[in-house]
C-alpha positions in Angstrom: 148.9 84.0 94.8 150.5 81.4 96.9 148.9 78.1 97.5 149.5 78.0 101.3 147.7 81.3 102.1 144.1 81.1 103.3 141.5 82.9 101.2 139.2 85.4 103.0 135.6 85.2 101.9 134.6 88.6 103.3 135.9 91.5 105.4 133.1 91.2 108.0 135.1 89.2 110.6 137.8 91.9 110.8 135.5 94.8 111.9 135.1 95.2 115.7 131.6 95.1 117.2 130.0 98.4 118.0 129.0 99.0 121.7 125.5 100.1 122.5 125.0 103.8 123.3 124.7 104.3 127.1 123.4 107.9 126.9 119.7 107.1 126.9 119.9 104.9 130.0 122.1 107.4 131.8 119.4 110.1 131.1 116.6 107.7 132.4 118.5 106.9 135.5 119.3 110.6 136.1 115.7 111.6 135.7 114.6 108.8 138.1 117.1 109.9 140.6 116.0 113.6 140.4 112.3 112.5 140.8 113.2 110.3 143.9 115.2 113.1 145.5 112.3 115.6 144.8 109.8 113.2 146.5 112.0 112.7 149.5 112.7 116.4 149.9 108.9 117.2 149.6 108.1 114.6 152.3 110.7 115.9 154.7 109.9 119.6 154.2 106.2 119.2 154.0 104.4 122.4 155.1 102.0 122.0 158.1 98.4 121.1 157.2 95.6 123.2 158.8 93.7 121.4 161.5 90.4 120.0 160.3 87.5 119.0 162.6 87.4 115.3 163.2 84.7 113.5 161.3 83.7 109.9 161.8 82.3 107.9 159.0 79.9 105.1 159.9 78.9 102.5 157.3 75.5 101.0 157.7 74.1 98.0 155.9 70.7 98.6 154.3 68.1 96.3 152.7 69.1 95.2 149.2 67.5 97.4 146.6 65.6 96.0 143.7 67.5 98.2 141.3 71.1 97.8 140.2 73.2 96.6 143.3 76.4 98.4 142.2 79.3 99.6 144.4 77.2 102.6 145.5 74.4 100.4 146.9 75.7 100.8 150.5 74.8 104.2 151.8 77.3 106.1 153.9 76.2 108.1 157.0 78.5 110.8 158.2 78.4 111.5 162.0 79.4 115.1 162.7 80.6 116.2 166.1 77.9 117.7 168.4 78.3 121.3 169.3 76.5 122.4 172.5 75.4 126.0 172.7 73.9 127.7 175.8 71.1 130.0 174.9 70.8 133.4 176.6 67.4 134.4 178.0 65.0 135.3 175.2 66.9 133.3 172.5 65.2 130.4 170.7 66.8 127.4 169.2 67.1 127.2 165.4 64.6 124.9 163.6 65.5 121.2 163.8 67.9 121.6 166.8 67.5 119.3 169.8 66.9 121.3 172.9 68.1 119.9 176.3 66.5 121.5 179.2 68.6 123.1 182.0 67.0 120.8 184.6 68.0 117.6 182.7 70.4 115.4 184.5 74.0 115.5 183.3 75.4 112.4 181.8 77.5 110.3 184.3 80.5 108.3 183.4 81.3 105.4 185.6 84.8 103.9 185.8 84.9 100.3 187.1 88.3 98.9 188.1 88.6 95.2 187.9 91.6 93.7 189.9 93.9 91.5 188.0 93.7 87.8 188.8 96.1 86.5 191.4 99.2 84.9 189.9 99.2 81.1 189.8 101.8 79.3 191.9 104.8 78.2 189.8 105.2 74.5 189.3 107.9 73.0 191.5 111.4 72.9 189.9 112.6 69.5 188.8 115.3 68.0 191.0 118.8 68.9 190.0 120.8 65.9 188.8 124.6 66.2 189.1 126.4 65.0 186.0 130.0 64.2 186.2 132.2 66.2 183.8 133.7 64.1 181.1 137.4 63.6 181.4 139.3 64.7 178.3 141.3 62.2 176.3 144.6 63.6 175.1 146.0 62.1 171.9 149.5 63.1 171.0 150.3 63.1 167.3 153.1 64.3 165.0 152.8 66.8 162.2 152.2 63.9 159.7 149.4 62.5 161.9 151.2 59.5 163.4 150.1 58.8 167.0 152.8 59.0 169.6 152.4 56.3 172.3 
């Protein structure tokens, strides 16, 4: 053994570092891409939904109850659309139905048109002041920046 040669303590410094495996991340990104494409395709090609009757939900405030005031303490009242039926002679209304007589006045809708307010006069324009255009000052220089008289 020569005296000028360095002595290696271990062989660990000579081995190259191993790179992490990219396959699991590629699989996760591929699955996410397929899920996103599926959601977009389903939103674009969504089948038509059947028409449902319009329902209006009215929330009313009630008196506070002495029992547990939980999230269900506020009752909901559903207002359903009114369906008018004209009875034939000899027919009777079902129990609980409101009967409106034929001689009752029909409801009247009044439309009131309010004219728009008259436009206000525009304030007078300020007087125009004529400003003299500035005269350009030409300075001649050379490429090195020296001023030429």
